[in-house]
N, CA and C atoms as an extended XYZ file, in Angstrom:
495
Properties=species:S:1:pos:R:3:atomname:S:1:resname:S:1:resid:I:1 pbc="F F F"
N       320.161       40.609       80.533 N   MET     1
C       319.384       41.938       79.603 CA  MET     1
C       320.482       41.423       78.483 C   MET     1
N       319.661       41.949       77.173 N   GLU     2
C       320.236       41.759       75.934 CA  GLU     2
C       321.145       43.058       75.575 C   GLU     2
N       322.150       42.907       75.066 N   SER     3
C       323.225       43.598       74.360 CA  SER     3
C       322.451       44.788       73.462 C   SER     3
N       322.608       45.886       72.836 N   VAL     4
C       322.834       46.839       71.942 CA  VAL     4
C       322.838       46.214       70.401 C   VAL     4
N       323.858       45.252       70.266 N   GLU     5
C       324.394       44.728       69.129 CA  GLU     5
C       323.442       43.532       68.969 C   GLU     5
N       322.861       43.235       69.581 N   ASN     6
C       321.968       41.414       69.586 CA  ASN     6
C       320.331       42.179       68.713 C   ASN     6
N       320.570       43.713       69.703 N   ASP     7
C       318.922       43.589       69.098 CA  ASP     7
C       318.926       44.383       68.056 C   ASP     7
N       317.350       44.056       67.134 N   ASP     8
C       317.089       44.013       65.727 CA  ASP     8
C       316.697       45.238       65.659 C   ASP     8
N       316.309       46.198       66.573 N   ARG     9
C       315.661       47.656       66.307 CA  ARG     9
C       316.889       48.661       66.162 C   ARG     9
N       316.226       49.228       65.024 N   PRO    10
C       317.622       50.101       65.162 CA  PRO    10
C       317.879       51.367       66.023 C   PRO    10
N       318.720       51.752       66.376 N   LEU    11
C       319.121       52.491       67.123 CA  LEU    11
C       318.909       54.464       67.152 C   LEU    11
N       317.893       55.362       67.948 N   THR    12
C       317.622       56.332       67.635 CA  THR    12
C       318.704       57.025       68.058 C   THR    12
N       318.729       58.299       67.068 N   ARG    13
C       320.045       59.139       67.349 CA  ARG    13
C       320.676       59.392       69.028 C   ARG    13
N       319.559       59.277       69.731 N   LEU    14
C       319.939       59.705       71.384 CA  LEU    14
C       320.164       58.229       71.685 C   LEU    14
N       320.191       56.941       71.127 N   GLY    15
C       320.432       56.052       71.077 CA  GLY    15
C       321.767       55.775       71.033 C   GLY    15
N       322.250       56.185       70.137 N   ARG    16
C       323.393       56.326       68.921 CA  ARG    16
C       324.730       56.979       69.962 C   ARG    16
N       324.107       58.224       70.370 N   GLY    17
C       324.858       59.293       71.090 CA  GLY    17
C       325.112       58.909       72.685 C   GLY    17
N       324.131       58.003       73.282 N   ALA    18
C       324.137       57.495       74.834 CA  ALA    18
C       325.735       56.571       74.437 C   ALA    18
N       325.261       55.503       73.838 N   ASP    19
C       326.227       54.759       72.832 CA  ASP    19
C       327.894       54.901       73.257 C   ASP    19
N       327.676       55.862       72.215 N   PHE    20
C       329.051       56.196       72.164 CA  PHE    20
C       329.597       56.841       73.303 C   PHE    20
N       328.755       57.741       74.318 N   ALA    21
C       329.688       58.267       75.054 CA  ALA    21
C       329.439       57.294       76.102 C   ALA    21
N       329.165       56.455       76.349 N   PHE    22
C       329.388       55.237       77.640 CA  PHE    22
C       330.461       54.531       76.684 C   PHE    22
N       330.637       54.538       75.568 N   GLN    23
C       331.958       53.190       75.177 CA  GLN    23
C       333.055       54.368       75.389 C   GLN    23
N       332.945       55.578       75.418 N   ARG    24
C       334.447       56.494       75.717 CA  ARG    24
C       334.426       56.839       76.853 C   ARG    24
N       333.160       56.688       78.198 N   LEU    25
C       333.410       56.623       79.447 CA  LEU    25
C       334.466       55.348       79.808 C   LEU    25
N       333.517       54.114       79.191 N   GLU    26
C       334.113       52.925       79.867 CA  GLU    26
C       335.522       52.997       79.210 C   GLU    26
N       336.176       53.437       78.000 N   LEU    27
C       337.628       53.640       77.755 CA  LEU    27
C       338.649       54.214       78.636 C   LEU    27
N       337.987       55.721       79.126 N   VAL    28
C       338.550       56.576       79.846 CA  VAL    28
C       339.041       55.733       81.556 C   VAL    28
N       337.904       54.801       81.981 N   ALA    29
C       338.043       53.917       82.996 CA  ALA    29
C       339.142       53.200       83.008 C   ALA    29
N       339.072       52.299       81.924 N   TYR    30
C       339.935       51.436       81.697 CA  TYR    30
C       341.358       51.698       81.941 C   TYR    30
N       341.712       52.960       81.076 N   ILE    31
C       342.941       53.796       81.218 CA  ILE    31
C       343.514       54.125       82.529 C   ILE    31
N       342.885       54.590       82.876 N   ALA    32
C       342.920       55.176       84.502 CA  ALA    32
C       342.972       54.135       85.092 C   ALA    32
N       342.151       52.943       85.356 N   LEU    33
C       342.726       52.426       86.289 CA  LEU    33
C       344.160       51.041       85.684 C   LEU    33
N       344.033       51.077       84.525 N   GLY    34
C       345.342       50.395       84.014 CA  GLY    34
C       346.411       51.551       84.716 C   GLY    34
N       346.267       52.552       84.181 N   LEU    35
C       347.837       53.820       84.862 CA  LEU    35
C       347.567       53.553       86.961 C   LEU    35
N       346.888       53.156       86.949 N   LEU    36
C       346.957       53.244       88.473 CA  LEU    36
C       347.225       52.298       89.246 C   LEU    36
N       346.973       50.869       88.496 N   LEU    37
C       347.808       49.345       88.568 CA  LEU    37
C       349.063       49.355       88.249 C   LEU    37
N       349.609       50.381       87.034 N   ALA    38
C       350.152       50.456       87.086 CA  ALA    38
C       351.608       50.749       87.983 C   ALA    38
N       351.195       52.002       88.306 N   PHE    39
C       351.858       52.660       89.466 CA  PHE    39
C       352.031       51.970       90.720 C   PHE    39
N       350.730       51.351       91.187 N   ALA    40
C       350.922       50.540       92.275 CA  ALA    40
C       351.990       49.799       92.340 C   ALA    40
N       352.031       48.338       90.703 N   ALA    41
C       352.661       47.761       91.031 CA  ALA    41
C       354.561       48.243       90.809 C   ALA    41
N       354.631       48.968       90.280 N   ALA    42
C       355.699       49.764       90.390 CA  ALA    42
C       356.114       50.292       91.916 C   ALA    42
N       355.617       50.801       92.475 N   LEU    43
C       355.721       50.858       94.074 CA  LEU    43
C       355.955       50.151       94.899 C   LEU    43
N       355.441       49.038       94.643 N   GLY    44
C       355.279       47.372       95.519 CA  GLY    44
C       356.945       46.959       94.685 C   GLY    44
N       356.943       46.913       93.535 N   MET    45
C       358.042       46.328       93.249 CA  MET    45
C       359.538       46.913       93.863 C   MET    45
N       359.090       48.422       93.972 N   ILE    46
C       360.324       49.461       94.762 CA  ILE    46
C       360.536       48.776       96.313 C   ILE    46
N       359.180       48.653       96.669 N   GLY    47
C       359.180       48.479       98.453 CA  GLY    47
C       360.185       46.854       98.563 C   GLY    47
N       359.570       46.189       97.326 N   ALA    48
C       360.163       44.564       97.896 CA  ALA    48
C       361.946       44.000       97.325 C   ALA    48
N       362.095       45.684       96.471 N   PHE    49
C       363.503       45.281       96.545 CA  PHE    49
C       364.256       45.622       97.177 C   PHE    49
N       363.652       47.085       98.110 N   SER    50
C       364.273       47.434       99.216 CA  SER    50
C       364.396       46.558      100.516 C   SER    50
N       363.512       45.834      100.407 N   LEU    51
C       363.091       44.792      101.580 CA  LEU    51
C       364.366       43.611      101.199 C   LEU    51
N       363.966       43.307      100.213 N   LEU    52
C       365.536       42.286       99.612 CA  LEU    52
C       366.728       42.818       99.844 C   LEU    52
N       367.227       43.996       99.531 N   ALA    53
C       368.390       44.632       99.675 CA  ALA    53
C       368.618       44.495      101.482 C   ALA    53
N       367.929       44.812      102.170 N   HIS    54
C       367.631       44.892      103.504 CA  HIS    54
C       368.087       43.442      103.948 C   HIS    54
N       367.281       42.598      103.457 N   SER    55
C       367.696       41.013      103.948 CA  SER    55
C       368.718       40.581      103.978 C   SER    55
N       369.211       40.790      102.785 N   MET    56
C       371.024       40.835      101.915 CA  MET    56
C       371.924       41.035      102.905 C   MET    56
N       371.665       42.546      103.355 N   HIS    57
C       372.546       43.453      104.245 CA  HIS    57
C       372.716       42.609      105.518 C   HIS    57
N       371.478       41.831      106.363 N   SER    58
C       371.483       41.298      107.529 CA  SER    58
C       371.443       40.241      106.978 C   SER    58
N       372.383       39.662      106.018 N   LEU    59
C       372.476       38.312      106.115 CA  LEU    59
C       371.576       37.567      106.195 C   LEU    59
N       370.680       37.557      105.366 N   GLY    60
C       369.150       36.897      105.728 CA  GLY    60
C       367.898       36.986      106.593 C   GLY    60
N       368.208       37.940      106.923 N   ASP    61
C       366.978       38.245      108.021 CA  ASP    61
C       365.817       37.378      107.653 C   ASP    61
N       364.887       36.316      108.063 N   ALA    62
C       363.885       35.862      108.033 CA  ALA    62
C       362.911       36.998      108.085 C   ALA    62
N       362.354       37.656      108.455 N   ASP    63
C       361.388       38.542      108.896 CA  ASP    63
C       361.345       39.274      107.751 C   ASP    63
N       362.542       40.315      107.206 N   SER    64
C       362.252       40.904      106.167 CA  SER    64
C       362.169       40.292      104.468 C   SER    64
N       363.266       38.648      104.747 N   LEU    65
C       362.951       37.960      103.459 CA  LEU    65
C       361.298       37.535      103.538 C   LEU    65
N       360.677       37.434      104.600 N   VAL    66
C       359.174       36.963      104.271 CA  VAL    66
C       358.278       38.166      103.982 C   VAL    66
N       358.699       39.232      104.510 N   VAL    67
C       357.747       40.462      104.125 CA  VAL    67
C       357.904       40.886      102.285 C   VAL    67
N       359.351       40.692      102.304 N   ALA    68
C       359.706       40.990      100.673 CA  ALA    68
C       358.694       40.333      100.126 C   ALA    68
N       358.850       38.730      100.049 N   ILE    69
C       358.122       37.908       99.591 CA  ILE    69
C       356.304       38.480       99.435 C   ILE    69
N       356.018       38.691      100.380 N   ASP    70
C       354.380       38.795      100.633 CA  ASP    70
C       354.700       40.517       99.814 C   ASP    70
N       355.180       41.093       99.815 N   HIS    71
C       355.083       42.181       98.446 CA  HIS    71
C       355.560       41.753       97.283 C   HIS    71
N       356.329       40.740       97.379 N   LEU    72
C       356.206       40.547       95.889 CA  LEU    72
C       355.109       39.631       95.286 C   LEU    72
N       354.334       39.136       96.493 N   LEU    73
C       353.266       38.399       95.636 CA  LEU    73
C       351.929       39.709       95.507 C   LEU    73
N       351.877       40.553       96.400 N   PHE    74
C       350.920       41.728       96.035 CA  PHE    74
C       351.213       42.023       94.917 C   PHE    74
N       352.625       42.212       94.850 N   VAL    75
C       352.759       43.061       92.800 CA  VAL    75
C       352.230       41.512       92.163 C   VAL    75
N       352.433       40.773       92.020 N   LEU    76
C       351.766       39.354       91.300 CA  LEU    76
C       350.201       39.715       90.978 C   LEU    76
N       349.658       40.107       92.113 N   MET    77
C       348.023       40.345       92.080 CA  MET    77
C       348.090       41.320       91.152 C   MET    77
N       348.734       42.598       91.722 N   VAL    78
C       348.121       43.713       90.990 CA  VAL    78
C       348.668       43.457       89.467 C   VAL    78
N       349.464       42.930       88.981 N   ILE    79
C       349.919       42.481       87.838 CA  ILE    79
C       348.788       41.607       86.835 C   ILE    79
N       348.525       40.618       87.852 N   GLU    80
C       347.220       39.766       87.008 CA  GLU    80
C       345.892       40.575       87.195 C   GLU    80
N       345.938       41.672       88.289 N   ILE    81
C       344.473       42.232       87.717 CA  ILE    81
C       344.560       43.222       86.596 C   ILE    81
N       345.913       43.858       86.628 N   LEU    82
C       346.061       44.674       85.132 CA  LEU    82
C       346.003       43.639       84.282 C   LEU    82
N       346.567       42.328       84.026 N   HIS    83
C       346.507       41.505       82.887 CA  HIS    83
C       344.803       41.432       82.577 C   HIS    83
N       343.576       41.381       83.824 N   THR    84
C       342.309       40.974       83.356 CA  THR    84
C       341.687       42.256       82.982 C   THR    84
N       342.173       43.495       83.299 N   VAL    85
C       341.608       44.579       82.587 CA  VAL    85
C       342.181       44.800       81.261 C   VAL    85
N       343.489       44.292       80.813 N   ARG    86
C       343.550       44.669       79.331 CA  ARG    86
C       342.843       43.174       78.927 C   ARG    86
N       342.570       42.128       79.297 N   VAL    87
C       341.774       41.238       78.577 CA  VAL    87
C       340.228       41.961       78.080 C   VAL    87
N       339.699       42.390       79.188 N   SER    88
C       338.747       42.492       79.188 CA  SER    88
C       338.382       43.813       78.722 C   SER    88
N       339.345       44.428       78.357 N   PHE    89
C       339.353       46.205       77.508 CA  PHE    89
C       339.179       45.145       76.038 C   PHE    89
N       340.347       44.404       75.918 N   ARG    90
C       340.382       43.935       74.149 CA  ARG    90
C       338.996       43.334       73.763 C   ARG    90
N       338.522       42.176       74.417 N   SER    91
C       337.746       41.330       74.474 CA  SER    91
C       336.383       41.605       74.773 C   SER    91
N       336.322       42.867       75.585 N   GLY    92
C       334.529       42.763       75.920 CA  GLY    92
C       333.775       42.271       76.926 C   GLY    92
N       334.327       40.911       77.530 N   THR    93
C       334.138       40.328       78.299 CA  THR    93
C       334.799       39.811       79.493 C   THR    93
N       334.296       39.049       80.289 N   LEU    94
C       335.143       38.620       81.917 CA  LEU    94
C       335.871       37.669       81.775 C   LEU    94
N       336.866       37.219       81.903 N   VAL    95
C       337.655       35.581       81.663 CA  VAL    95
C       337.575       35.284       83.222 C   VAL    95
N       336.933       34.533       83.528 N   PRO    96
C       336.911       33.626       84.710 CA  PRO    96
C       338.646       33.648       85.689 C   PRO    96
N       339.508       32.691       84.622 N   GLU    97
C       340.540       32.246       85.298 CA  GLU    97
C       341.428       33.499       85.811 C   GLU    97
N       341.825       34.679       85.213 N   PRO    98
C       342.764       35.358       85.765 CA  PRO    98
C       342.217       35.933       87.662 C   PRO    98
N       340.938       36.051       87.936 N   PHE    99
C       340.274       36.061       88.750 CA  PHE    99
C       340.685       34.893       89.906 C   PHE    99
N       340.926       33.691       89.677 N   LEU   100
C       340.979       32.738       90.189 CA  LEU   100
C       342.372       32.852       90.653 C   LEU   100
N       343.179       33.078       89.542 N   VAL   101
C       344.864       33.532       89.779 CA  VAL   101
C       345.035       34.342       91.195 C   VAL   101
N       344.178       35.623       90.738 N   VAL   102
C       344.371       36.513       92.114 CA  VAL   102
C       344.031       36.197       93.293 C   VAL   102
N       342.847       34.994       93.727 N   GLY   103
C       342.622       34.703       94.631 CA  GLY   103
C       343.436       33.908       94.811 C   GLY   103
N       344.173       32.450       94.189 N   LEU   104
C       345.192       31.771       94.686 CA  LEU   104
C       346.274       32.390       94.929 C   LEU   104
N       346.744       33.817       94.741 N   ILE   105
C       347.850       34.542       94.887 CA  ILE   105
C       347.656       35.109       96.566 C   ILE   105
N       346.402       35.524       96.621 N   ALA   106
C       346.158       36.600       97.937 CA  ALA   106
C       345.487       34.732       99.021 C   ALA   106
N       345.393       34.157       98.376 N   SER   107
C       345.670       32.621       99.484 CA  SER   107
C       346.479       32.340      100.146 C   SER   107
N       347.857       32.385       99.079 N   ILE   108
C       349.031       32.107       99.514 CA  ILE   108
C       349.707       32.747       99.786 C   ILE   108
N       349.484       34.316       99.850 N   ARG   109
C       349.715       35.335      100.642 CA  ARG   109
C       349.665       35.537      102.177 C   ARG   109
N       347.840       35.058      102.315 N   ARG   110
C       347.554       34.990      103.792 CA  ARG   110
C       348.329       33.897      104.380 C   ARG   110
N       348.359       32.777      103.894 N   VAL   111
C       349.355       31.728      104.380 CA  VAL   111
C       350.497       31.992      105.096 C   VAL   111
N       350.781       32.695      104.026 N   LEU   112
C       352.684       33.476      104.458 CA  LEU   112
C       352.292       34.411      105.497 C   LEU   112
N       351.595       34.951      105.573 N   VAL   113
C       351.470       36.118      106.801 CA  VAL   113
C       350.849       35.566      107.947 C   VAL   113
N       350.291       34.567      107.501 N   ILE   114
C       349.506       33.883      108.805 CA  ILE   114
C       350.919       33.048      109.805 C   ILE   114
N       351.671       32.395      108.882 N   THR   115
C       352.980       31.766      109.581 CA  THR   115
C       353.801       32.411      110.130 C   THR   115
N       354.114       33.731      109.519 N   LEU   116
C       355.094       34.905      110.133 CA  LEU   116
C       354.475       35.410      111.262 C   LEU   116
N       353.250       35.505      111.397 N   GLU   117
C       352.522       35.884      112.648 CA  GLU   117
C       352.633       34.938      113.929 C   GLU   117
N       352.001       33.680      113.422 N   SER   118
C       352.225       32.609      114.351 CA  SER   118
C       353.874       32.336      114.991 C   SER   118
N       354.190       32.319      114.230 N   SER   119
C       355.957       32.123      114.645 CA  SER   119
C       356.675       33.199      115.246 C   SER   119
N       356.117       34.477      115.477 N   GLU   120
C       356.585       35.698      116.216 CA  GLU   120
C       355.623       35.483      117.435 C   GLU   120
N       354.145       35.149      117.597 N   ALA   121
C       353.315       35.338      118.774 CA  ALA   121
C       353.839       34.078      119.472 C   ALA   121
N       353.984       32.915      118.723 N   ASN   122
C       354.360       31.388      119.686 CA  ASN   122
C       355.676       31.048      120.073 C   ASN   122
N       356.465       31.993      121.168 N   GLN   123
C       357.562       31.515      121.454 CA  GLN   123
C       358.082       30.664      122.209 C   GLN   123
N       358.706       29.857      122.170 N   PRO   124
C       358.745       28.204      123.244 CA  PRO   124
C       358.733       28.827      124.588 C   PRO   124
N       358.033       27.927      125.513 N   GLY   125
C       358.167       28.101      126.994 CA  GLY   125
C       357.071       29.038      126.844 C   GLY   125
N       356.368       29.246      126.279 N   LYS   126
C       355.377       30.707      126.865 CA  LYS   126
C       354.004       29.723      126.283 C   LYS   126
N       353.626       29.113      126.717 N   TRP   127
C       352.478       28.311      126.268 CA  TRP   127
C       351.323       28.793      127.135 C   TRP   127
N       350.016       29.273      127.460 N   THR   128
C       348.930       29.818      127.774 CA  THR   128
C       347.694       29.331      127.129 C   THR   128
N       346.703       29.576      127.640 N   SER   129
C       345.590       28.953      127.193 CA  SER   129
C       345.000       29.999      125.949 C   SER   129
N       345.193       31.166      126.081 N   ASP   130
C       345.355       32.400      125.170 CA  ASP   130
C       346.271       31.697      123.682 C   ASP   130
N       347.539       31.050      124.037 N   SER   131
C       348.266       31.011      123.102 CA  SER   131
C       347.714       29.536      122.320 C   SER   131
N       346.857       29.072      123.007 N   GLN   132
C       346.674       27.535      122.545 CA  GLN   132
C       345.701       27.853      121.753 C   GLN   132
N       344.520       28.690      122.269 N   LEU   133
C       343.500       28.954      121.382 CA  LEU   133
C       343.767       29.903      120.134 C   LEU   133
N       344.840       30.404      119.739 N   LEU   134
C       345.451       31.131      118.937 CA  LEU   134
C       345.846       30.061      118.212 C   LEU   134
N       346.671       29.691      118.627 N   LEU   135
C       347.008       28.348      117.283 CA  LEU   135
C       346.224       26.858      116.987 C   LEU   135
N       345.028       26.984      117.605 N   ARG   136
C       343.505       25.993      117.156 CA  ARG   136
C       342.739       27.289      116.021 C   ARG   136
N       342.760       28.457      116.037 N   SER   137
C       342.394       29.174      115.463 CA  SER   137
C       342.912       29.152      113.817 C   SER   137
N       344.290       29.311      114.223 N   THR   138
C       345.239       29.624      113.199 CA  THR   138
C       345.317       28.363      112.284 C   THR   138
N       345.275       27.321      113.020 N   MET   139
C       345.392       25.661      112.417 CA  MET   139
C       344.000       26.132      111.444 C   MET   139
N       342.951       26.208      112.016 N   LEU   140
C       341.876       26.068      111.404 CA  LEU   140
C       341.534       27.012      110.393 C   LEU   140
N       341.998       28.442      110.192 N   GLU   141
C       342.115       29.161      109.029 CA  GLU   141
C       343.074       28.444      107.955 C   GLU   141
N       344.148       27.829      108.407 N   LEU   142
C       345.388       27.115      107.284 CA  LEU   142
C       344.576       26.239      106.818 C   LEU   142
N       343.835       25.631      107.657 N   ILE   143
C       343.084       24.563      106.458 CA  ILE   143
C       342.021       24.661      106.013 C   ILE   143
N       341.287       26.051      106.231 N   VAL   144
C       340.370       26.193      105.329 CA  VAL   144
C       340.973       26.918      104.015 C   VAL   144
N       342.062       27.961      104.493 N   LEU   145
C       342.777       28.699      103.217 CA  LEU   145
C       343.592       27.483      102.270 C   LEU   145
N       344.187       26.103      102.750 N   GLY   146
C       344.298       25.362      102.233 CA  GLY   146
C       343.471       24.338      101.131 C   GLY   146
N       342.173       24.628      101.614 N   GLY   147
C       341.120       23.842      101.105 CA  GLY   147
C       340.889       24.832      100.068 C   GLY   147
N       340.628       25.599       99.908 N   LEU   148
C       340.458       27.359       99.373 CA  LEU   148
C       341.431       27.236       98.026 C   LEU   148
N       342.555       26.948       98.318 N   ILE   149
C       343.819       26.832       97.339 CA  ILE   149
C       343.663       25.758       96.753 C   ILE   149
N       342.982       24.701       96.904 N   LEU   150
C       343.032       23.666       96.195 CA  LEU   150
C       342.130       23.364       95.574 C   LEU   150
N       340.931       24.246       96.039 N   VAL   151
C       339.423       24.161       95.202 CA  VAL   151
C       339.884       25.220       93.868 C   VAL   151
N       340.826       26.407       93.835 N   MET   152
C       340.762       27.624       93.126 CA  MET   152
C       342.207       26.449       91.920 C   MET   152
N       342.823       25.799       92.254 N   VAL   153
C       343.646       25.467       91.383 CA  VAL   153
C       343.035       24.303       90.615 C   VAL   153
N       341.767       23.204       90.996 N   ILE   154
C       341.346       22.300       90.414 CA  ILE   154
C       340.244       23.128       89.036 C   ILE   154
N       339.992       24.502       90.055 N   SER   155
C       339.040       25.130       89.056 CA  SER   155
C       339.860       25.741       87.623 C   SER   155
N       341.267       25.993       88.102 N   ILE   156
C       342.060       27.024       87.187 CA  ILE   156
C       342.301       25.396       85.975 C   ILE   156
N       342.473       24.540       86.338 N   PHE   157
C       342.636       22.868       85.810 CA  PHE   157
C       341.985       22.692       84.895 C   PHE   157
N       340.705       22.815       85.460 N   LEU   158
C       339.325       22.461       84.805 CA  LEU   158
C       339.052       23.659       83.475 C   LEU   158
N       339.128       24.906       84.049 N   LEU   159
C       338.883       25.418       82.840 CA  LEU   159
C       339.719       25.571       81.929 C   LEU   159
N       340.920       25.245       82.044 N   ARG   160
C       341.979       24.956       81.243 CA  ARG   160
C       341.965       24.151       80.315 C   ARG   160
N       341.313       22.949       80.913 N   ARG   161
C       341.188       21.733       80.119 CA  ARG   161
C       339.780       21.863       79.512 C   ARG   161
N       338.967       22.539       79.893 N   ALA   162
C       337.440       22.817       79.070 CA  ALA   162
C       338.000       23.570       77.641 C   ALA   162
N       339.006       24.542       77.763 N   ARG   163
C       339.149       25.397       76.730 CA  ARG   163
C       339.979       24.890       75.853 C   ARG   163
N       340.868       23.831       76.008 N   HIS   164
C       342.060       23.044       75.010 CA  HIS   164
C       341.586       21.727       75.286 C   HIS   164
N       340.694       21.228       74.304 N   PRO   165
C       340.179       19.545       74.665 CA  PRO   165
C       341.177       18.625       74.561 C   PRO   165
């Protein structure tokens, strides 16, 4: 579908009014989305700070440290989405690189959560057929996530290389 700016036909009065209204609506939506994302990032930072303080108080409790890192990665995802909204608002186009970065952070975050869950579930001396099945499915998910991370890193590299030869 061709945009109105590239059309050679003049806009009617109704068309100009609709265009103006939709541009304003888009502006309001971007502003509201940006404010909500900024609020979510601030709440995530407060939660991560609280978890890091708890980890320091308990002399480096690994569980709370991993959860704090998980919160920080969530904040990074929100910030990257906010950046994508800002770039889209300025240029009027969607750029694929920020979405790849969000996917990369989300995949790394999932790897972190899986390793934490599997370390809690697999206590030494408690190997059953269920735990072996869980280990196999966890390893398969980690392999798929590792491949996905590799593909996203290569994609980001190729996008940057194509943009700056």
